[in-house]
C-alpha positions in Angstrom: 0.0 0.0 0.0 2.9 2.3 0.7 4.1 1.8 -2.9 0.6 3.0 -4.2 0.8 6.1 -2.0 4.3 6.9 -3.2 3.3 6.3 -6.9 0.3 8.6 -6.5 2.6 11.3 -5.1 4.9 10.7 -8.0 2.0 11.3 -10.5 1.1 14.5 -8.7 4.7 15.8 -9.1 5.1 14.5 -12.7 1.6 15.8 -13.6 2.4 19.4 -13.0 2.2 21.5 -16.3 6.0 22.2 -16.3 7.0 18.6 -15.8 4.4 17.4 -18.4 6.0 19.9 -20.8 9.5 18.6 -20.1 8.3 15.0 -20.6 6.6 15.9 -23.9 9.7 17.8 -25.2 12.0 14.9 -24.1 9.7 12.3 -25.9 9.6 14.4 -29.1 13.4 15.0 -29.1 14.0 11.3 -28.3 11.8 10.2 -31.2 13.6 12.5 -33.6 17.0 11.3 -32.2 15.9 7.6 -32.8 14.8 8.4 -36.3 18.0 10.0 -37.4 20.7 7.4 -37.9 24.0 8.0 -36.2 22.6 10.0 -33.3 21.7 8.0 -30.3 20.1 8.9 -26.9 23.5 8.9 -25.2 24.8 11.5 -27.6 21.6 13.6 -27.2 21.6 13.4 -23.4 25.3 14.2 -23.2 24.9 17.3 -25.4 22.0 18.5 -23.2 23.7 17.8 -19.9 24.5 21.6 -19.4 20.9 22.2 -18.7 21.3 20.6 -15.3 22.9 23.9 -14.1 19.7 25.8 -14.7 16.8 23.3 -14.5 15.3 21.7 -11.4 16.5 18.1 -10.8 13.1 16.3 -11.2 12.3 18.2 -14.4 15.6 17.5 -16.0 15.6 13.8 -15.1 12.1 13.4 -16.5 13.3 15.2 -19.7 16.4 12.9 -20.0 14.3 9.8 -19.4 11.9 10.9 -22.1 14.8 11.2 -24.6 16.0 7.8 -23.6 12.9 5.7 -24.2 11.7 8.1 -27.0 14.8 7.1 -29.0 13.8 3.5 -28.6 10.5 4.2 -30.3 12.0 6.3 -33.0 14.8 3.9 -33.8 12.3 1.5 -35.3 11.2 4.0 -38.0 14.3 4.2 -40.1 15.0 0.5 -39.4 11.7 -0.5 -41.0 11.6 2.1 -43.8 15.2 2.4 -44.8 17.0 -0.6 -43.2 19.0 2.0 -41.3 18.8 1.5 -37.5 18.8 4.7 -35.5 19.9 2.7 -32.5 21.8 -0.5 -32.0 18.8 -2.0 -30.2 16.8 -1.6 -33.5 19.2 -3.7 -35.6 17.0 -6.8 -35.4 13.9 -4.8 -36.3 15.5 -3.9 -39.6 15.8 -7.5 -40.8 12.0 -8.2 -41.0 10.6 -4.7 -40.8 12.4 -3.6 -44.0 11.3 -6.7 -45.8 7.7 -5.8 -44.8 8.1 -2.2 -46.1 9.4 -3.4 -49.4 6.2 -5.6 -49.8 3.8 -2.8 -49.0 3.3 -3.5 -45.3 5.3 -0.6 -43.8 2.3 0.7 -42.0 1.6 -2.6 -40.2 5.3 -2.9 -39.3 5.4 0.6 -37.8 2.1 0.1 -36.0 3.2 -3.2 -34.3 6.5 -1.6 -33.4 4.8 1.4 -31.7 2.1 -0.6 -30.0 4.6 -3.3 -28.9 6.9 -0.7 -27.5 4.0 0.8 -25.5 2.8 -2.6 -24.2 6.3 -3.7 -23.2 7.2 -0.3 -21.8 4.1 -0.2 -19.7 4.4 -3.7 -18.3 8.1 -3.1 -17.6 7.3 0.1 -15.8 4.7 -1.7 -13.6 7.4 -4.3 -12.8 9.9 -1.5 -12.0 7.4 0.0 -9.7 6.8 -3.1 -7.6 9.8 -5.3 -8.0 12.8 -3.0 -8.3 14.4 -3.8 -4.9 13.7 -7.6 -5.3 15.2 -7.8 -8.8 18.1 -5.7 -8.0 18.9 -8.0 -5.0 18.8 -11.0 -7.3 20.9 -9.3 -10.0 23.7 -8.3 -7.5 24.2 -12.0 -6.7 25.4 -12.8 -10.2 29.2 -12.7 -10.4 31.7 -12.4 -13.3 31.3 -16.1 -14.3 27.6 -15.7 -14.9 28.0 -12.4 -16.8 30.6 -13.9 -19.0 28.5 -17.0 -19.8 25.5 -14.8 -20.4 27.4 -13.0 -23.2 28.7 -16.3 -24.6 25.0 -17.3 -24.8 24.3 -14.1 -26.8 27.3 -14.8 -29.1 26.1 -18.4 -29.9 22.5 -17.3 -30.4 23.5 -14.5 -32.8 25.8 -16.8 -34.8 23.2 -19.6 -35.0 20.2 -17.5 -35.9 21.6 -14.9 -38.3 23.2 -15.5 -41.7 23.1 -18.3 -44.2 25.1 -20.6 -41.9 26.5 -20.7 -38.4 30.0 -20.5 -39.8 29.3 -17.2 -41.6 27.6 -15.9 -38.4 30.7 -16.8 -36.3 33.0 -15.2 -38.9 31.1 -11.9 -38.7 31.0 -12.2 -34.9 34.8 -12.6 -34.7 35.3 -9.5 -36.9 33.3 -7.6 -34.3 35.2 -9.1 -31.4 38.5 -8.1 -33.1 37.3 -4.5 -33.5 36.3 -4.5 -29.8 39.9 -5.3 -28.8 41.3 -2.1 -30.3 42.2 0.6 -27.8 43.3 0.7 -24.1 43.3 -2.7 -22.3 40.8 -2.3 -19.4 42.9 -4.3 -17.0 46.6 -3.3 -17.8 46.0 0.1 -19.3 48.3 -0.8 -22.3 47.4 0.3 -25.8 46.8 -2.6 -28.2 46.1 -3.0 -31.9 46.1 0.8 -32.5 48.8 0.8 -35.1 50.2 4.0 -33.7 47.0 5.9 -34.6 46.1 8.3 -31.8 42.4 8.3 -32.7 42.2 4.5 -32.0 43.5 4.9 -28.4 39.9 5.2 -27.1 38.8 2.3 -29.2 36.5 2.2 -32.2 33.1 4.0 -31.7 30.2 1.5 -31.8 28.0 4.1 -33.3 30.5 4.6 -36.1 30.6 0.9 -36.9 26.8 0.5 -36.7 26.2 3.5 -39.0 28.9 2.3 -41.4 27.7 -1.3 -41.6 24.0 -0.3 -41.9 23.4 3.2 -43.2 26.5 3.7 -45.4 26.6 0.1 -46.6 22.8 0.2 -47.4 23.3 3.3 -49.5 26.4 2.1 -51.3 25.0 -1.4 -51.9 21.8 0.0 -53.5 23.9 2.3 -55.8 26.3 -0.5 -56.8 23.9 -3.4 -57.2 20.2 -2.8 -56.7 20.3 0.4 -58.7 20.8 -1.8 -61.8 17.7 -4.0 -61.2 14.0 -3.0 -61.5 12.3 -1.5 -58.5 11.4 -4.3 -56.1 9.4 -2.2 -53.6 5.7 -2.9 -53.7 3.0 -0.2 -53.4 2.0 0.7 -49.9 -1.5 -0.7 -49.4 -2.4 0.3 -45.8 -1.2 2.0 -42.7 -2.8 -0.1 -40.0 -2.8 -3.7 -38.8 -5.3 -6.4 -39.8 -7.0 -8.7 -37.3 -4.7 -11.5 -38.3 -1.6 -9.2 -37.7 -3.0 -8.3 -34.2 -3.4 -12.0 -33.4 0.1 -12.7 -34.5 1.6 -9.7 -32.7 0.2 -9.8 -29.1 1.8 -13.1 -28.1 5.1 -11.9 -29.5 4.8 -8.6 -27.4 4.2 -10.6 -24.2 7.0 -13.2 -24.8 9.4 -10.4 -25.7 8.6 -8.4 -22.6 9.4 -11.6 -20.5 12.7 -11.9 -22.3 13.7 -8.3 -22.4 13.0 -7.2 -18.8 15.4 -9.5 -16.9 18.3 -8.5 -19.2 17.7 -4.8 -18.4 18.0 -5.5 -14.7 21.3 -7.3 -15.0 24.4 -5.1 -15.2 26.1 -5.6 -18.6 22.9 -6.9 -20.0 22.0 -4.3 -22.6 19.1 -4.3 -25.1 21.0 -6.1 -27.9 21.0 -9.6 -26.4 17.2 -9.8 -25.7 16.3 -8.4 -29.2 18.3 -11.2 -30.8 16.9 -13.8 -28.4 13.4 -12.6 -29.0 13.9 -12.8 -32.8 15.2 -16.4 -32.4 12.2 -17.3 -30.3 9.7 -15.9 -32.7 11.4 -17.5 -35.7 11.3 -20.9 -33.8 7.6 -20.6 -32.7 6.1 -18.9 -35.8 3.6 -20.8 -38.0 4.7 -18.6 -40.9 8.4 -19.4 -41.0 8.5 -19.0 -44.8 7.9 -15.2 -44.3 11.1 -14.7 -42.3 13.8 -13.3 -44.5 11.5 -13.1 -47.6 8.3 -11.0 -47.4 8.9 -10.1 -43.7 7.2 -11.7 -40.7 5.4 -9.3 -38.4 6.5 -11.4 -35.3 10.0 -10.6 -36.3 9.2 -6.9 -35.8 6.8 -7.1 -32.8 9.1 -9.3 -30.6 12.4 -7.5 -30.9 10.9 -4.0 -30.5 9.0 -5.1 -27.4 12.1 -6.8 -26.0 14.1 -3.6 -26.7 11.7 -1.3 -24.8 11.3 -3.7 -21.9 15.1 -4.0 -21.5 15.5 -0.2 -21.7 12.9 0.5 -19.1 14.4 -2.2 -16.8 17.9 -0.5 -17.0 16.5 2.0 -14.4 16.4 -0.7 -11.8 20.2 -1.2 -11.4 20.8 2.5 -11.9 18.4 3.7 -9.2 18.8 0.9 -6.7 22.5 0.0 -7.1 23.9 3.1 -8.9 25.1 0.8 -11.7 24.6 2.0 -15.2 24.0 -0.8 -17.7 24.2 1.2 -20.9 25.9 4.3 -22.4 22.8 6.4 -21.7 22.3 5.3 -18.1 26.0 6.1 -17.5 25.3 9.7 -18.7 22.1 9.8 -16.5 24.3 8.7 -13.6 26.5 11.8 -14.3 23.3 13.9 -14.5 22.3 12.7 -11.0 25.8 13.5 -9.7 25.6 17.0 -11.1 22.8 17.6 -8.6 24.8 16.0 -5.8 22.5 12.9 -5.8 24.1 9.5 -5.7 21.9 6.6 -7.0 22.0 3.5 -4.8 20.2 1.6 -2.1 19.5 4.8 -0.1 18.1 6.8 -3.0 14.4 5.8 -2.4 14.8 7.1 1.1 16.8 10.2 0.6 15.2 11.4 -2.7 12.0 9.5 -2.8 10.0 12.3 -4.4 12.3 12.5 -7.4 12.5 8.7 -7.9 8.7 8.2 -7.8 8.1 11.3 -10.1 10.6 9.7 -12.5 8.8 6.4 -12.4 5.4 8.1 -12.8 6.7 10.1 -15.8 7.5 6.7 -17.5 3.8 5.8 -17.5 3.0 9.3 -18.9 5.8 9.2 -21.4 4.7 5.8 -22.8 1.2 7.2 -23.5 2.7 10.4 -25.0 4.9 8.3 -27.3 2.0 6.2 -28.5 0.0 9.3 -29.2 3.0 10.8 -31.0 3.9 7.8 -33.1 0.7 6.2 -34.3 -0.8 9.3 -36.0 2.6 9.8 -37.7 2.7 6.3 -39.3 1.1 7.7 -42.5 3.7 10.5 -42.6 6.7 8.2 -42.0 5.7 5.8 -44.8 5.8 8.7 -47.2 9.6 8.4 -46.9 9.2 5.4 -49.2 8.1 7.7 -52.0 11.3 9.7 -52.0 13.4 8.9 -55.2 16.2 6.5 -54.5 19.0 8.9 -55.5 17.9 11.7 -53.1 17.0 9.2 -50.4 20.4 7.5 -50.3 22.2 10.8 -50.7 20.3 12.0 -47.7 21.2 8.9 -45.7 24.9 9.4 -46.5 24.7 13.1 -45.5 23.0 12.3 -42.1 25.4 9.4 -41.4 28.4 11.6 -42.2 27.2 14.5 -40.1 26.2 12.3 -37.2 29.6 10.5 -37.0 31.6 13.7 -37.6 29.6 15.4 -34.8 30.8 12.9 -32.2 34.5 13.8 -32.2 34.9 16.3 -35.1 37.5 13.8 -36.5 38.3 13.4 -40.2 39.8 10.0 -39.3 36.4 8.9 -38.2 34.9 9.7 -41.6 37.6 7.7 -43.4 36.9 4.8 -41.0 33.2 5.2 -41.5 33.4 4.7 -45.3 35.9 1.9 -44.9 33.5 0.1 -42.7 30.7 0.9 -45.2 32.7 -0.8 -47.9 33.2 -3.8 -45.6 29.5 -3.9 -45.1 28.9 -3.9 -48.9 31.3 -6.9 -49.3 29.6 -8.8 -46.4 26.2 -8.2 -47.8 27.3 -9.2 -51.3 28.5 -12.5 -50.0 25.7 -13.2 -47.5 27.7 -12.5 -44.3 25.4 -11.1 -41.6 26.4 -7.7 -40.4 24.6 -7.5 -37.1 26.9 -10.0 -35.3 29.8 -7.5 -36.0 28.1 -4.8 -33.9 27.1 -7.3 -31.2 30.7 -8.6 -31.0 32.0 -5.0 -30.7 29.5 -4.1 -27.9 29.8 -7.2 -25.8 33.3 -8.3 -26.6 35.2 -6.0 -24.3 32.6 -6.6 -21.5 32.9 -10.4 -22.0 36.7 -10.1 -21.9 36.6 -8.1 -18.7 34.2 -10.4 -17.0 36.2 -13.5 -18.1 39.4 -12.1 -16.6 37.6 -11.1 -13.4 36.2 -14.6 -13.1 39.7 -16.2 -13.6 41.1 -13.8 -11.0 38.5 -14.9 -8.5 39.3 -18.6 -9.4 43.0 -17.9 -9.1 43.5 -18.9 -12.7 41.3 -22.0 -12.6 38.9 -22.4 -15.6 36.8 -24.7 -13.4 35.5 -21.4 -11.7 32.8 -21.5 -14.4 31.6 -24.8 -13.0 31.6 -23.9 -9.3 28.2 -22.1 -9.3 24.8 -23.5 -10.3 23.8 -20.6 -12.5 27.1 -20.9 -14.4 26.4 -24.6 -15.1 22.9 -23.8 -16.2 24.1 -21.2 -18.7 26.8 -23.6 -20.1 24.1 -26.3 -20.7 21.9 -23.7 -22.5 24.9 -22.6 -24.7 25.6 -26.2 -25.6 21.9 -26.8 -26.3 21.8 -23.8 -28.7 24.8 -25.1 -30.6 23.9 -28.8 -30.7 20.1 -29.2 -30.6 19.4 -27.5 -34.0 21.9 -29.7 -35.7 20.5 -32.9 -34.2 17.0 -31.8 -35.1 18.1 -31.1 -38.7 19.8 -34.5 -39.0 16.7 -36.2 -37.6 14.5 -34.4 -40.1 16.8 -35.3 -43.0 16.9 -39.0 -41.9 13.1 -39.0 -41.7 12.8 -37.5 -45.2 15.2 -40.2 -46.6 13.1 -43.0 -44.9 9.9 -41.5 -46.4 11.6 -41.3 -49.8 12.8 -44.9 -49.5 9.4 -46.2 -48.3 
């Protein structure tokens, strides 16, 4: 009952005209930031951090939170329409969403993404409200061995699900892992694989690689190859979901929320892992498997988008209750808290309860605002499909170039951007999946650090990964992901041979 009273007080604070205005502006900016490739919520929040010197703490945190989950909504728009993810969490959405757009179903894809984000975000916010301390207590029990194996699970799932073969998926993953090694060693502080280039001392920017592999490669590939073939994009027939699409979407939304939320609560979880796991789940359970990778399956959009939003909402649990940021944006939000002299952690709910509950209440309000903002704009966004290809891809290259240059004002970054773009063209030409490269880059350094920490705890013993029950469970799951699909495929082939022989 105390939670209800505190939440009501939070709604009273968040519902003041000034705070509602800040929430609306944050959601609008966040949506725009998500739509524009190359500009993520972390960059947007970092650029706007100076407002903390003049704006009241509650208002600015509501504003920053609006940008954060607004970007998750907006990121699906360019993923679906242009195969250009605005955010790394929207990479999976591009795979089926863009196929749907090219077959005249962009409206349905955008609608299921927006509604799925709303459903998952609302459910996740309810869970944050009631179970934040409980989930945080459980998450803090996980140690380096569990975190490392969790990332190994992500690697194996990505490699097995994406691409024409597991071998190609693994090859792409190792390219990403190699890129993640560039820069300063987290443990020893030594520079490695920089080739004496000062710009590589801080490592390769994930945003740069994502924009290069998706936005630049998409534009260049279309110019070099698809520009020579007849237009394959079908006419847009509608901007809403049919009854059948509703029936196929809502189970995916719920399953994805259950997958995404736990990952957000675990430090080093991120939103990339659950989106891939959700996609793999939907592809496995779907009765319309033939649509995946061809005409586009709506479950392949509904699931990953819902998982993304559930994970993003859940990242506030470790931030608020433990003071642990689990993403680039929450790390910057931690800095925003500290600018006000507020230290997130176990005592935050007692020392700054009004701010925390107003922030949680603003998430309910923000989800409604984003649904109201996004659904009416579906018809507007799909008009992007009518832009002539030459102007469209020229615009993508301009936005990608400006976005990457704006991060560090470095000419070297632009050279690297287009080099990565050419790599993306080659990978796409020979059917190598590009998403595992980004996943390897993001999670590789984290996995390395957790593995080394685990080995330090075990005094160099590799058996440290077998000492804890949760580690053993994760090892079994990883082996199952690698082995079971092959056994099932062989069994199916054997049955087909027997039927042919009979």
